[in-house]
Every structure is written in structure tokens, then in C-alpha cells.
Steps between C-alpha positions, in 0.01 A plus 500: 500500500314773687207411726294728715450355856163645608619601847626806691609276794874561493567190713313281254671658196849443658402137594383422145787674326747303710349173370457596135788461255685815378345455163163613634474868593224577749311827469303625802158673471674824599743465213220483239317791655225297675445675830141397570396214730401209287169358638527162674131423528497128404388235744802277432881532494495391137240761413700782651816403308301489174332841576835667554671351188207582276486858636860572397471325168180658407577855623877516418554241224791311674571137539452468867479267792330546835479300810272463787575320816297381800562320822250225555466365851329156542321564831374835376327342189768647274507854644648755453535366136428765237467760779848430645640853424212677666405234762502754790377794286553714194815649644681175390727487801698176530534522883130553537425204262737270691356604839146444383594152357689397819193614700259300281724185545522545877420169667487310171727194467478477121726773370550349154504756221624558145610805295363494151626720218341515157681685215294603197721563195371688200744436218441574130122484538475188706453443868679241717459419867768359736429398852754449790413367842704487820361288782587552867356626823436821683733549799390619843692832472692715253863399437755646259537821312560400137216495244165673522131439563430191707852367473584538871216257596523245216725189549526302181492117507834339577645815648537615864521868394237738374519654156619815682801310632601341176744647252350638181675221295331224712166680508496545118553132448225374734242781505166523324623802295822330420325189370249698289791716368703193409210376296477842327878492430482144356213610280676816376818303414299289260253777374719809441 
């Protein structure tokens, strides 16, 4: 089975491909000739995943899935949420985003947070949504060099390490994206 993953983020593509069974071939946006930035103008994480999947299916005609992820911090009323990738500005710089978040949390004792990933799958004319959540807390400083995004400052529940310190195998089992992707895999096994 071939599915387009509506992303040009090579880290995300590698992470997803490492979780999916070999029977599912992932095509990137680049490999189908989609070089434009797909608008992410929805007010919710779910909305952005749906926008991206629908864009590829409608414009290119492929079965497709798209994800959107946000980091939701309790004491910041769910920020950065849908704006996680551009929290510190349109340059979408992970270090700037982490620095801003750590600054916003300065002096706050409640550092509880969750990562939320929603995958929208367009398959044979129908749409399906899968949601994965990883709960944890924001650390006081960046630690680790694995992963990407906010991984160096997010410590998942029941672990002493940040996502950026954990192996990809462990992260894929417990992460928001790993959980949503597992739901996608389980669905695809039954609905080929």
C-alpha cells in the first residue's frame, strides 16, 4: 500500500516510517511533486491535520495522511498548542520556541504539559482521525540531543529523561506521535 504523508519534515517522515510496517510505503510531498507550503490556518490541531490531508487528496488525488502536533502546557492555558511550531515567530526555530516557553514558565511551579498529535487519514474517499497524547512536564533546562522540536525540555510521565535523551525505540512506544501512528497502523491492518 502506498500512502502520502503530507509532510516535508524529514525527521517526522523517518520517525513515522520506522514505526509503520514494511507493507506500507510512505511517499513524501516532495516525491509527489508538491513543493508548496500547505496552509495551516485552522484554530485547532485536528483542523490543521484535516486541512493538510484534504489539500493533498483534492489537489493530487492520493490516499494521504497528515498530522499536526501541539504542546499544551497547563499553566499557560494550553499554549503554545496549535502554534507550537511558530511559538517564537514565523522562522519556526526550535531553540527560540524552547527558550520562549522556558521564559514563560519562569517562576511557575506547575510545569505539567502534554503533547497531542492528531492524524487525519484520507483513504478511499473516507476520512478517519487518530489522536495520541503523551503527558509529562516541562523541565527547567534543555537536556539531550535526540529528537527534535521541544523534545529536550519535555520529560514524559514515569521517565527521568527527556524525549531528547530517550532512544527512538522507546520514544516511538510512548510518544504522542507513536500512539497516534499505532492507531493508524491498527486501522490499516483491518482496512487495506
